[in-house]
N, C-alpha and C positions, 0 to 999 in steps of 0.2 A: 549378439542376440538373434536366435533363429526367427524366421518370419512367423511361423506357427509351431506350436508344440503342445503336447498334453499338459493340462494344468491339474495338479492334485492339491486339494485342500482337505485337511483332516484336523478335527478338534478332538483331542483326548481329554476325557473327563473321568470323574468317579462314576459309579454305576447309575445309569440314567433310569427314569421310571419305565418299567417294562411294558406297561399297558399302552404307553404313549410312544414307544420307540419307533415303531414303523411309521407313524404319522410324522414324528419329528424328523426322521431321516429323509423322507420324501419332501417335506416342506422345506427343509434346509437346502437340499439339492435343487429343487425346482426354483426357489426364490433367487438363489445365487446365480444359476444359469440364466434365468430371465434377465437379471441385472447385467450380466456379461454380454448377453445378446443385444440388450437395449443400447449399449455403448459400442456395439460392433466389434467387441473383442472376440466373440465366438459367432460362428454362422448360425443363422436362425434355425436351420434344420440339422445342426450338428449333433453328434452322439454324446451321451454322457452316462456315467455309471454311478449308481447310488450305493453308499456304504453306510451301514448302521449296525453297531454291536453294543453290548451293554456299556462299553467304555469309550465309544467313539461315534462321531458323525463325520461323514466324508463324502466327497464327490470327485470323480475324475472326468474332466471335460476335454474332449478331443479338439484339436485344431484351434487353440487359443493364441491370439496375436499378442506380442509383447507391447505393441503400440497400435491403438485403433487408427483407422485411416482418417486422413484430414477430411473435413466435410465443408460443403458450401453453406454459408449462412446468408439468408436473404432478409434484410431489414426493410420493412415497408414504412414509408413516411406519409406526409400529408398528400391529399389529392392535388392533382395539377391545378385545379381551379382555386384551391386554397393556398397553393405554394407560389403562385405567380400573381403579381399585381396587374391591373389593366394595362400598364405600360410594359409588361413582360419582366419587370424586375422581381427578384426573389423576395418573398415576404419574410417576416420574422419567423414564422412557423417553419419555412423551408431552411433558412440559414441555421436555425436552432437544431433541426434534425441533422443537417450536414455536420455541424459542430459536434453533436453527440456521437456521430460515427467516426469523427476524427479526420474528415476529408473536406475538400472544398465543394461548393455546389456543382461545379462542372464535372465532378466525378460521379454524380448521381445519374441514374437512368430512369426512364419512364417505362412502366409496365401496366398491364391491365390485370387487376386482381379479381376479375369476374363481375365486378359491379361498376367500376369506374377506373379511370387512368390515375395512377399515383406515382409519386417519386419513390425510388428504392435504391438500396446500396447492397451490392454483392461483395462478400468477403470470404476468405477461407479460414476456418478455425482449425487449429492443430488438433489432431487426435489425442485422446488421453493416453497416458502411459500406465501399463499394468502395475508397475512397481509403486506408482504413486497413488493408485486407487484401490488395489485389491483388499488391503486390510480394512478400509472404510466400508467396502461393499460387504465383507464378511460380518463386520460389526453390525451393519444395518440389517443384514439377513437374520442374525441371531436375535435381534430385538423384535423381529416380526413373528418369531416362532410361537405356536399356540401352547405356551407354557402357563398353566394356571397359577403356579407358585414359584417365585424366584428365590435363590439363595445367595448369600454373601459369604466369603471365606477370607480368613487372614485379616490383614488390615487394608485390603483393597476396597475400592468403592464400586467395583464392577459387580454385575449380577448375572446369574444364569441358573438353569434348572439344577445343575450340580457343579461342584468345584471343577474348574478346568485345570488340566495338568500338562498339556502339551499342544503345540501348534505346528503343523506342517503346511508350508506353502511352497510347492515345487513346480516350476515351469520348465518342462523338459528336464535338463540336468541342473538347472540353476535355482537356487533358493530366492524366492521373491521376498525382499525385506518388508517387515511390517510388524505391528503389534496389535493383538486382539485379546481382550479380557486380561490384560496385564502380561501376556505371554509374547515373547519374541519368536518370530517364525524360524523354522529350521527344517532339516530333512530327516530327523530321527523320530520314528514311531516306536510303539511298544507292543510286544506280543502278549500271549496268554500269561496270566499272573504266575502260573506254576509249571505249565508244560512247555512254554516257548522261551525264546531268547528275550531277555528283559528289554534291551534296546536294539533297534534295527535301523542302521543308517541306509537310506535309500539313495542309490546312485541316480535313478531317473524316476520321473513321475509314473510312467507306465509299467514299472516293475512292482508297484505297490501291492496289488492283490496277490500276485504269485509269491513275492518275498514274505509277506505277512503269513500266508498259509504254510509255506515251506519252513521258514525259520521261526515264526511266531506262534504257530498252531492256532491261528485265528482265521475263520472263514468270514471275511469282512462283508461280503455281499449278503444282504438280508435274505433275498429271494433264494440264492444258492443254499444258504444255511437252512432255510425253511424246507426246501426240497430234500435236502440230505436228511433232515429229521423225519420227514414223512416216509421216505424210502427205508430208513433204518427201523422205524417203528413197524412198518408193514412186514419187513423181513423177520423181526423179532416176534411178531404176533403169531406167526406159524399157522396161518389160515383163519385165525379168529379176526373179528372186526375191532378196530380201534375206535372206541366211542368218544369222540371229541369233536368240537366245533372249530371253526376258523379262529375264533378269538383265543382259544386255548393254544392252538398251534402258534399264533402270532406272539402270545405272551411268553411261551416257552422259548421260542426263537430269540426273543429279546433278553432272555436270562442266561444264554450260553454263547460262548465264542467257538468252542470245539466240541460239538455234541457227541455224546456216547449214550447208547441205549442199553439199559439193564432191566432184567425181569425180576419182579418180586412176587411174593405170595402172602395171603392172609388165611386165617382159619375159615373153613367152610361153614362153621357155625354162624358166622356173621351174615351169611347169605339168607338167613331167616328174616333179616331186616329188609324192608322194601329196597329194591335195588336203586331206585331214584335217590334215596338218602345216601347210600354208599357211593354211588357215582358222583354225586354232588360234592361230598366231602373230599373225595379223591381229586376231583378236577379243581374245585374252588380253593380248598385249603392247602393242598399239597402239590398241585400242578402235575398230578400223575395222570396216566392214560389207562382208563379201565378197558377190559377186553370182554366182548360179548360173543356168544355163539351165533349160528345161523338163524336161530329163533329169537334172537335179541336178549337171551338170558345172560346175566352177568356171570363171569367166571371169577374164581378166587385168585386169578393171576392179574398182575398190573405191570405197566411199563413205566420206567423212570428215565427221563432225559437228563443226563448229568453233564456238568461242564468239565468233568475229569475223565479222561480215557486212560485207564490203567490195566495192566495185565491181570491182576487179581482183584476184582471189584467186590469181594465178599463183604468187606466192612461197609462199603457204600450201600449195598443192597440190604444188609441187616439193619443198618441205621434207619433207612427209609421204611423198612417193615415195622420196626419198633414204633416209629412216629405214627404210621398209619394205623397200627393196631390200637393205639390210644384213642385216635380219632374215631375209629369204628366202634370201639367200646362205648364211647360217649353216645354215638348214634343209637346203639342197641339199648343203652340205658334209657334214653328219651323214649324210644319206641315201646319198651316194656312198661315204663311208668305211665305213658299217655293212655295205654289201653286199659288201665285200671279204672278209668272213668269213661262213661259214654259221651258221645258228642252231645246228645240231647241234654245231659246234665250240665253242660258247659254254656248253653245258650244264654241263660239269664246273666251269666258273668259278663256278657258283652255289654251290658248296661253300664259297666265301669270303664269301658274302652271308648275313647272319643274317636269318632269318625272324622268330623270336621267341626271346628269351634263354632260355626254358624249353622251346622246341620245336625248336631246332636251326636248320639252314641251309635255304636255299631248295632246295638239291639234295636234302636229306632229304625236304622237302615234296613235291618233284616225284616222288620214288620212291613216296610214299604215294598221290599223286593217280593215278599210273600204275597202281598195284595196284587202286585203286578203280574207275578207268575201265574196266579190263579186266573186273572183276567185274560191273559194271553192264551192259557189252556182252554178257557171257555170259548174264546173267539175261534180257536182252531178245532173245537169239538173234541178235544183230548181229555183224558182223565185228569181231573183237577187235584185229586188227593196226592199222588206222588209228586206233582209239581210243587204243591204247598209244603210237603214234608221236606223235599230237597232244599227249597228256599229257606225254610226254617233252620236247617242245619248247615247251610252253605258257608257261613263264616265262623262256625264254632271251632274249627281247627286253629284259628288265630290264637287261641288260648292254650294250645298244646306246647309242650317243651320242644318238640321237634321243629315246629314252625317258628317258634321263638328263636331257635338257633339258626334255622335255614328258612328265612321268609320266602325264598323262591319255591318252597314246597307247599305253599298254601293251596288248598284244593286237592293236590295230589295226596297229602296225608289224610285229608278229610275223607277221600274215597276209601282208603285202606281202613281207617277207623270205623267208618259207617258199615263197611262189610263185616268187620270184626264184631260190631254191635248187633248184627243180624238185620240191618235195614235192608229193604228190598233192593235188588240189584239196580233197577233204573234210578233209584234215589242216590245210591252210592256213586254211580257213574256221573250223575248230573252235578254232584258236588265238585268234582274235578272239572267237568266239561263247562261249567258256567263261566270259567275264566277264559275260555277259548273264543276266538283265536288270540293267543298270547303275543304273537308276533306275525310279521308278514309271511304269508304262505302257510301258516299253521293250520292244522286240521280243525274242522268245526265240530260242535257236539254231534254225537252219533245217533241221537234219538230225540223224540218230541219233548220228553221231560227236560233233557239238557237244553234244547232250544228255548223252552219256556223260561227257565231260570237264567240262562245266559242273556236273553233279551231283556228280562226284568232288571238284571244287574246293570246292564249297560244303559238302559233307559233311566234308571234311578241316578246313575253317575252323571249322565249328561244333563238331565233336567235339574238335579240338585246343585251341581257345581255352577251351572249356568245361572241359576237363580240367585247366587251370591256373588255374581260378577267375576267368575273364574274362567270365562271363555278364553281360549288361546289367543295370544298376541304375538305376531311375528314367529320366531323360532321357539318361543317359550310355550310349553304345554305341560306344566308340572303335574297335572292330574290325568295325563294320557287320554285326553278327550278325543283326540284324532284317532287313536287306536280303538277306543270304544265305539266311535261312530262308524269306522270302517268295519269293525266286527259285526255291528248291528246290521249294516247294509249287506255284508256278505251272507249272513245267516238268512236274511229275507230273500236275497236274490238266488243264492246257490241251492237253498232248500225249498225254494218256490213256495214260500208261506203266504197264503192269501190274507195278508194283514195290511192295513193302511198305516204307513209309518207316521203320518201326521196325527192320526187318531191316537196311536200309541204314545207319541210325545205329549199329547194333551192329557192322556191318562196319567202319565208320569208327572207332568207339571202341576196337576191338580193337588198333589201333596205339598207343594211349596207355595203355590199361589192359587188357593181355592177359588178366589173371586174373579181372577183374570188369568187363567193359564194360557190363553191364546198367544200372548207375545212370546213367552218362553218357548212354547211348543213350536211356533213358526220359525223361530231362530234356530232351535235345535234341528228341526226338520231341514232347513236350508243348509245347515252345517253337515248333516248326514249326506245330503245330495251332493255337496261339494266333495266329500271324501269318495262318494260313489263315482263321481266324474274321473278322479284319479285312477280308481280301480278299473274302470271301463277302458281308459286309455291304455293301461297296462295290458288289457286283454286284446288290444289291437284295433279298437274301434276309433274311427276318425272323430276329431273334436266336433265337427258340424253335425255328424250323425248322432253323437251323444246329446248335443244341445237341442237337436230337433225334438227329442223325447223328454229331456229333463227341464227344458225352459219353462214349461207350465207348472213345474213343481208337483209331479205325480206323487200320490200317496202309496199306490200299489207298486212297490219296487220289484216284486216278483215278476211283473209283466214287462219290465224295462228292457231286458235283453231281447225278448221276442219282438218288441216294437222296434228296437234298433236294427235287428236282423232284417225286419220287413223294410225299413228305410233303406238299408244297404241294397236290398234287392230292387227296390223301387228306383233308386238313382241310376241303376244300370239300364233302365228303359229309355228308349229314344225320346219319349215325351217328358221325361223327368225335369230336364233343365228348363224347358219352356214353362212348365207348370210351376216350378219353384220360383222362377222370376215373376210370373204372373201373381202368385200368392204374395210375394214380397210387395208387389205393386198394390195389390188389394189392401194389404195391411196398412201401408202408408196412407192410402186414400181414406180408409175408415178411421185411422188414428186422428186425422185432421178434421174430419167431417162431424157435423152435429145434426142428428136426425132422430126422430122417435123410433124406437125399436118396433119390430113387427115383421110379418111376412110380406113378400112382394105381391102386389095385386096384378094378376094376369091381365085384367082389363086395361091397365095403364102401360103395358108393354107395347110400345108403338113400333120400334125398329125390329126388323126381322132377326137381327143378330141377338137382341136381348130376349126375344121370344124363343129362339133356338137354345140359348143358354139355360133359360128357365125350364124348358122341356127336357134338356139333357140332365139337369140336376134332378128333376123328377124321376127320370129313369133309374138313376144310380143311387139316390139318397138312401132308400130303405135297405138296399143290399150292402152299402158301405156301413151303415149303422149295424146291421145284423152281423156282418163279418167282424167288425170291431168288438161287438159285444160277445161274440163266440170265441174271440181270441185269434181269428184268422186275419191277422194284421196285414200280411203280405197280400192276401186276396183283396182286402179293402183298398189297399194302395194301388193295386193293379187296375181296379175299376176306374181310378181317377184318370188313367190314360185315355179313357173313352171320351172325356169331355175336353180334351186339349183343343180340337178344332173350333169348338164353340167358344172357348175362352179366348183363343187368339182372335177370332173374328169379332168378338164383343169389343175388345180393346181397339181393334182397327176401325170399327164402324160406329161405335156408340159414344156419345159425349155424356160422361157420367154427371158432370156438374151442369146439367141443363138449366136454362133460365127459369123455366116454369117450375115452381117449388114442388108440386106433387110428383112430377116426372123425376126430379132430382132425388127426392126421398125414396121413391120406388126403386130407382136404380141402385141407390146405396143399400137398400134392404136386400136387393138381389145379390149384390156383392157380399153382404154379410152372410147370406145363405151359402154362397160359394165358399167363403172362408171357412165356415163351419164344416162343410163337407171335406174340403181339402185338408183340414187339420184335425180330422176326427181321430187319426192314429198318431200323428206327429206334426210338428210345425215344419212343413216342408220348405217354408221360406228360408229356413236356416241353411238349406242346401244351395241357395242361389249364390253365384260367384260375385 
C-alpha cells in the first residue's frame, strides 16, 4: 500500500435534480474531504477536485494516506490533592482512574492542566485504516447532503435523492473495499448514455477525468462544463448577447454531460408579444437561451444546449422549434386575450382574490396602497393624481391570463396593458416600478410616481404582515419582508426623499391598528433600520460609523449617508479619538446620575476649567446647530475639535460628583449641554475604542 495516493470517490445515480446539482456536488466533496482531513488521512491544505454531472457525484482528493498516523492520547485523571491521601497513599479515585487506563498507579504522571496539578496517562492510539472507514465516511456524508426529498428503490432500505447505480472507491491503483447505499465498491464508471463507452474500467484514480472525457464523452468537472457551455454559446451567438442569468447556466450545466450548442428560429410575428414574456417562456419552460441585439431587443433566434453532439442536428433543432412555437403561441394567445379588457375594468375583480386570510382581499389592499401613495405624494409636493391612478391599477394584472401563467411577470404586464389602454406614461411605468427593487442590486423606480406607489406597497406589506404576527424569524421570511424593508430604505436613501420613515410606518400601521399604531410602526421602523445597516456595510462603511448615526433611530433616512460621511471625516481629525472617549465618559456619567434637567447656571461655575468649558460651548453651540440644520454635518463636527482642550481640562481638574448638591447638579447639567452639542450630528461615543 503506497504511503499516499490520489483517492477517487464516485457515486453513479439516476438523473439528479438539476437545480440542486451544483450545491450537491460541492456539499458532497466538501464534507467528505473535511472528514478525511479530520482523521489525518488527507493534509489540511491538500488539493481536491469536485465532480458533478446529471448522473454522478464525485471527488478526487490528492495525497490521501492508506493509514492515518498514530496519535498520542492524553487522559487526565483526578487532581493530585484528590488522588493522594494525607499519608501519600493513592485514593480510590486514583486507583480507579489507573484501572480504567489499564495500567498501575506508578505508570501515571503528573501534569499541570493550567489550573492545577493532576494525574494523567499518555498512550498511543493506532491511526485509522482507510479501508475500514471510507465507506462509513461516504455514507455519513450522503446523509448530511441538503436533499429535501429522499427516494427508495427496489427492495432496499437505503435512501437517496435518486436511485444509486454504481460506486467507485479507488485509492491510487487499488480498489478500497466497502459498501454504500447497497452498492459494492469497484473501479468501473460509466460514460454518456448514447455517445460514450458504457463501462470504463479505471486503472488509477487520477486518470478518471481524462478517461471519462476521452472514452465516455462526459465532462465530469462541473465548472469546466459550465465554461465550455458559455464559450460555445458566445461563439454561436455571432455577436448577439446571450440573455441568461447564472441560475439558467447552472441548471443547463446540470442537465448535460457532453454539451453541444444548436441554433433555432421562430416566426418574427411572435415578436409582437412583449419580449419579457417570450424570454421567460424560453428560459423557464424550455431552458433555451434567447439572443438580444446591442439595444437589448429580442431576436427571433435562440440557442439550445443539447446533451447530444451529432453531425446532422436538424431533427434536434426542428423538434425544439416545434416545442417553442407551441409555447410562444400560448403566450401570444394570452397577450391578445388580455388586451380585450382594460386594467381598470379588472380592479373590482380583486375583491374575489384573497391577499391574506387575516388582511382581506387584494381590493382592500389596493385601497390601502392608494391612500398611502397619495399621502406620500402630498408629503413630497408631487402630483397626487397619477400616484393615485397607478396605485389603483397596480395589482389589476394579477387577473390577466399572462400573469396567471407567468406570475413573475406581474407589474411588467401591467405596464404593457396600461400603455395599451391609453393610461398616462407615468402611470404605466409606475405599475411595473412599484415592485422594484425586486432583488439585490435591482434598479429603483425612475420617477416620483413610481417612488410613491413603490413606497406605499412596501409600507402596506410591512405594517400589514407585522400586524398579524408575520415578522421574520431566523432564516424564515415567507412574505419577503426583508426585501421590502431594504427596498423602502434604498428608495428613501438613494433618491434622497425628504420623508420621515417612522412617520410613514405610522401612516401605514394606522390601517391595521387605528387606536395604537405606534407599536407596529416602531417595530417596522427598527426593522427597516436593521436592513439599512446591512446595506450600508455593503457600501463600505464601518460598523461603528453606521451605528453612530443609526443608534438614535433617525426618521430621515435620506440624511443618513451624509451624516456617516461627516463622521468618517471627523474621525480622521487628531482630536476625534479624545472627544469620542470623553463623550463615552459623559454618557456613562449621565446614565447613572439623577438630577433635574435644565441649563447650567454660570454663577455656580467655580472652577476655571468648568468656566472655560461653558464658554467654549457658548462659542460653538449656535454654529453647530446651524450647520446641522443646514445639512453641513462635516462642518458641524469639525467645530467640535475646537473644544477638545476645554473638555480634557474639565475632566482633569473638575470633580463632577461634588459633595455640595447644587454644584453637583450644575456640573451634570453642563455635561448634558456638552453631550447635546457633541451628538448633534451623530453619537460620536460609538467611535471610542
